[in-house]
Backbone bond lengths (Angstrom), bond angles and torsions (degrees), N, CA, C in turn:
res aa  C-N    CA-C-N  psi(-1)  N-CA   C-N-CA  omega(-1)  CA-C   N-CA-C  phi
1 M - - - 1.492 - - 1.577 109.72 -
2 D 1.317 113.78 140.36 1.468 118.20 -179.11 1.527 109.92 -80.49
3 T 1.307 120.40 115.91 1.498 122.18 -176.00 1.502 111.38 -94.17
4 R 1.373 120.41 2.60 1.486 123.09 179.10 1.489 109.24 -68.90
5 T 1.394 113.46 150.56 1.449 117.86 174.42 1.510 106.37 -74.16
6 P 1.364 116.99 166.26 1.487 122.58 175.30 1.619 111.20 -54.87
7 T 1.330 115.19 -42.10 1.470 119.90 177.82 1.541 110.38 -59.60
8 E 1.309 116.30 -44.78 1.506 122.38 -176.81 1.559 108.00 -65.34
9 R 1.368 118.00 -41.71 1.380 119.86 179.19 1.573 112.03 -68.56
10 H 1.295 115.57 -36.87 1.441 120.44 176.17 1.614 111.06 -61.39
11 R 1.293 114.20 -46.19 1.436 118.07 -179.74 1.507 113.83 -66.49
12 A 1.383 117.68 -26.23 1.418 121.11 178.23 1.489 115.14 -79.70
13 T 1.349 116.52 -10.35 1.460 119.94 -177.93 1.497 108.43 -73.59
14 R 1.343 117.85 128.21 1.421 122.05 -179.55 1.488 108.61 -77.57
15 W 1.367 116.96 160.26 1.485 118.30 -174.28 1.545 107.72 -72.66
16 G 1.324 117.80 -30.25 1.501 116.77 177.60 1.521 113.06 -63.11
17 Q 1.393 115.55 -38.11 1.412 122.16 173.93 1.540 112.63 -62.50
18 R 1.302 113.90 -42.04 1.482 117.41 177.81 1.486 114.86 -63.86
19 L 1.324 118.67 -42.28 1.419 125.29 178.25 1.554 110.76 -62.39
20 K 1.325 112.70 -38.10 1.470 119.21 -179.62 1.494 110.45 -67.68
21 R 1.301 115.38 -47.92 1.514 124.09 -179.54 1.532 112.24 -64.22
22 V 1.328 114.45 -48.36 1.535 117.49 -171.17 1.499 111.84 -85.71
23 F 1.347 119.45 -41.01 1.390 121.07 -174.10 1.539 116.28 -112.52
24 K 1.277 113.80 6.35 1.465 122.75 -178.79 1.559 109.71 57.27
25 L 1.340 117.08 34.85 1.487 121.43 177.79 1.541 109.53 -98.47
26 D 1.265 117.67 123.75 1.509 120.44 175.87 1.487 106.91 -102.36
27 L 1.355 118.11 102.72 1.445 123.16 -175.96 1.589 111.28 -87.08
28 E 1.244 117.80 5.58 1.462 119.14 -179.27 1.508 112.48 -80.80
29 S 1.281 118.82 -34.70 1.445 120.64 178.34 1.607 112.59 -150.11
30 C 1.256 116.43 149.17 1.485 120.79 179.75 1.494 110.04 -67.51
31 E 1.335 115.92 128.79 1.446 120.15 -179.28 1.595 112.20 -62.73
32 G 1.394 113.02 -33.24 1.491 117.89 -174.91 1.470 112.08 -79.05
33 C 1.336 118.96 -42.33 1.483 120.99 -172.42 1.542 116.92 -118.88
34 G 1.324 113.85 -13.93 1.480 121.95 -177.14 1.510 115.73 83.19
35 A 1.295 118.70 -1.52 1.419 121.18 179.96 1.522 110.47 -70.81
36 Q 1.414 114.77 157.70 1.424 119.12 179.55 1.506 111.37 -66.05
37 V 1.299 114.69 135.92 1.480 120.41 -179.40 1.539 109.13 -76.01
38 R 1.325 114.67 140.20 1.498 120.63 171.99 1.536 108.48 -121.96
39 V 1.222 114.62 142.83 1.488 121.16 -178.33 1.566 107.96 -114.06
40 A 1.304 117.03 123.67 1.503 119.65 -177.46 1.549 111.54 -107.39
41 F 1.306 114.69 143.09 1.461 120.94 177.58 1.498 106.24 -131.43
42 E 1.406 116.38 138.13 1.405 118.79 175.08 1.520 107.58 -94.69
43 V 1.374 118.09 133.76 1.493 120.94 -178.74 1.532 103.52 -124.90
44 D 1.379 112.34 160.94 1.442 122.01 178.76 1.528 111.73 -82.79
45 D 1.316 116.34 -40.59 1.431 123.75 -173.74 1.520 111.10 -129.00
46 L 1.362 118.73 90.08 1.437 121.09 -176.37 1.432 118.79 -55.74
47 A 1.306 115.12 -41.23 1.510 118.62 -179.64 1.519 111.63 -64.88
48 R 1.295 115.94 -43.12 1.447 120.52 178.27 1.556 109.95 -64.14
49 A 1.361 122.24 -46.57 1.390 125.30 176.66 1.534 111.64 -57.68
50 R 1.326 118.34 -47.52 1.410 124.17 174.57 1.542 111.97 -54.85
51 G 1.324 115.88 -47.13 1.432 120.46 179.17 1.548 112.35 -60.20
52 R 1.299 116.39 -42.08 1.483 120.23 -179.22 1.577 106.17 -66.41
53 L 1.282 121.76 -41.75 1.475 123.53 174.96 1.523 111.81 -57.37
54 L 1.280 116.21 -45.24 1.478 118.04 -178.29 1.475 112.21 -66.81
55 A 1.349 116.51 -35.94 1.472 122.49 178.96 1.518 109.83 -66.83
56 A 1.336 116.20 -33.30 1.481 119.49 -176.39 1.601 111.94 -82.05
57 G 1.272 115.08 -16.11 1.471 119.72 174.43 1.467 117.17 119.16
58 P 1.365 123.74 -29.29 1.403 119.19 179.79 1.520 116.09 -65.89
59 A 1.215 122.60 137.53 1.511 121.41 178.37 1.509 108.05 -70.77
60 A 1.287 115.68 131.37 1.426 123.64 179.91 1.546 105.75 -119.61
61 G 1.276 117.49 138.62 1.432 122.23 179.02 1.515 111.92 -74.77
62 P 1.352 115.78 -178.44 1.470 117.42 -177.82 1.483 108.33 -78.17
63 I 1.333 115.62 165.20 1.489 119.56 174.66 1.497 108.47 -73.29
64 E 1.301 118.63 127.34 1.437 124.16 177.88 1.473 111.84 -117.91
65 T 1.341 120.01 159.50 1.484 121.54 174.89 1.535 105.61 -111.29
66 W 1.301 115.71 125.61 1.431 123.27 179.86 1.564 111.79 -111.37
67 D 1.372 118.45 144.07 1.408 118.17 173.68 1.541 106.94 -86.71
68 M 1.266 119.71 117.01 1.499 126.95 -176.13 1.550 110.62 -99.97
69 G 1.345 117.41 27.00 1.426 119.88 175.83 1.505 111.75 65.25
70 E 1.407 113.31 -126.28 1.459 116.87 -176.78 1.525 112.89 -62.62
71 F 1.333 121.56 -17.46 1.444 127.94 -178.07 1.502 110.90 -86.12
72 G 1.336 118.95 -4.24 1.444 124.53 -177.60 1.554 115.52 74.54
73 E 1.231 116.72 -167.30 1.504 123.16 178.09 1.519 109.73 -75.54
74 R 1.298 113.93 133.96 1.536 118.62 177.20 1.572 107.64 -134.11
75 R 1.379 112.87 142.53 1.406 115.86 175.01 1.588 112.15 -82.09
76 V 1.361 114.53 140.84 1.421 117.17 -172.69 1.588 110.86 -141.48
77 V 1.281 116.14 148.00 1.467 124.16 174.54 1.552 107.58 -127.77
78 I 1.310 116.57 135.62 1.467 122.22 178.83 1.521 106.98 -111.49
79 C 1.321 115.45 134.06 1.537 120.47 173.51 1.529 105.33 -143.59
80 Y 1.307 114.72 172.77 1.446 119.66 -178.47 1.539 109.37 -125.56
81 D 1.320 113.61 140.96 1.475 116.01 177.39 1.583 107.39 -83.58
82 P 1.337 112.78 179.76 1.475 116.98 -176.29 1.554 112.07 -62.85
83 D 1.388 118.25 -24.84 1.375 121.80 -179.68 1.576 114.37 -84.02
84 G 1.354 113.08 -3.83 1.482 121.51 178.38 1.473 113.28 88.87
85 I 1.364 116.69 11.19 1.438 122.06 178.83 1.538 111.13 -76.77
86 A 1.300 119.09 131.24 1.468 120.00 179.00 1.486 110.19 -74.46
87 L 1.288 115.36 132.07 1.507 121.72 178.84 1.539 106.31 -116.31
88 E 1.288 116.04 128.56 1.513 120.70 176.07 1.517 109.06 -108.39
89 L 1.289 114.79 123.22 1.479 119.26 171.13 1.501 107.82 -98.76
90 I 1.279 119.12 121.94 1.493 122.83 -175.72 1.513 108.18 -121.44
91 E 1.307 114.42 124.04 1.455 120.39 -176.40 1.534 109.88 -77.60
92 Q 1.284 112.59 130.01 1.515 120.38 -179.57 1.587 107.93 -69.78
93 P 1.239 118.37 143.56 1.478 118.35 174.35 1.556 106.93 -67.22
94 S 1.346 113.17 152.87 1.487 118.95 178.12 1.551 108.79 -67.05
95 V 1.324 116.86 131.40 1.473 120.26 177.48 1.547 108.32 -125.52
96 L 1.277 118.81 122.33 1.409 124.61 173.46 1.501 112.48 -76.58
97 G 1.338 118.46 128.76 1.406 117.86 175.85 1.591 108.82 89.89
98 P 1.320 115.14 -171.86 1.496 119.45 176.99 1.460 116.12 -59.06
99 R 1.329 120.65 136.27 1.494 123.17 176.38 1.483 109.87 -72.94
100 P 1.367 117.44 142.86 1.450 117.83 171.34 1.459 115.08 -70.19
101 P 1.297 119.85 153.13 1.462 120.33 177.44 1.520 111.30 -70.11
102 F 1.379 112.87 155.41 1.443 114.18 177.74 1.543 111.90 -64.88
103 A 1.322 113.21 147.02 1.457 117.89 -179.26 1.487 110.54 -79.93
């Protein structure tokens, strides 16, 4: 029998489980091809974001440079959440002035 309080059970729920329950999204594998799902986030300062991840406990890989085709080279860090989902942190290129809206 689970002796945790409702608050403790809520805190123990992983975000992948929440997305699956609330939005019916299965982030473990791609519905179309069966490949592992990866979630990407753009960050302003990759070194700082990686440092915060390492301080919080998750293992984060080294900073790599990837060729993103028409978007040029971008610095990237890969880490994994507690559910085993690959998370990509991608550094935004420096933009002087206001940033254009997303297309």
